[in-house]
C-alpha positions, 0 to 999 in steps of 0.5 A: 500499500502506498503511503503519502500525502495523497493517501492520507488526505483520501482516508481523512476525507472517507472518515469525515463522510462516514456516519457516526456510529450509534451508541446504545442507550444501555451502554451510555448509561453504564459508562455514565454510572461508572464515572459517577461511581468513580468520581464519588470514590474516597481518595486521600487527596479529596479527604486532605482537600476537604480538611483544608477547605474546613481550615481555610476555605478556597486557599491554595494548599500552601497557604494553610501549610505555611500558616501551620508551620509558622504557628508551630515555629512560634510555639516551639520558640515560646516553649523553649523559654518554659521552665522544665520544673515548677517555680520554687516560690510564688514570686517567680514567673512561670515562663522566662519571659514573664520575669521583669529585669530591674535595670539600675541606672548607676551600674558604674558606667 
């Protein structure tokens, strides 16, 4: 069989003139039902997107992730100043940042 521009153009013309095959209604319903079932199937990505929409509706995935990472870093930074043992007396603060430092003006400077 000869290959060339004339042969492909003839084939394209024949395909354009051919009638479209009729699809049985039962087959169409079955395909659409399979598609609906596939769309309704649970996936991890859909669950993650649903949780992220609860946290921050309509936002891209990176925004809630960055907000969580920033709040985690702030929390870890504050926790670094927390004492590991309870305070010895009532006058000392619970966190290291709660203490007031008395700065005297005359320190021999």
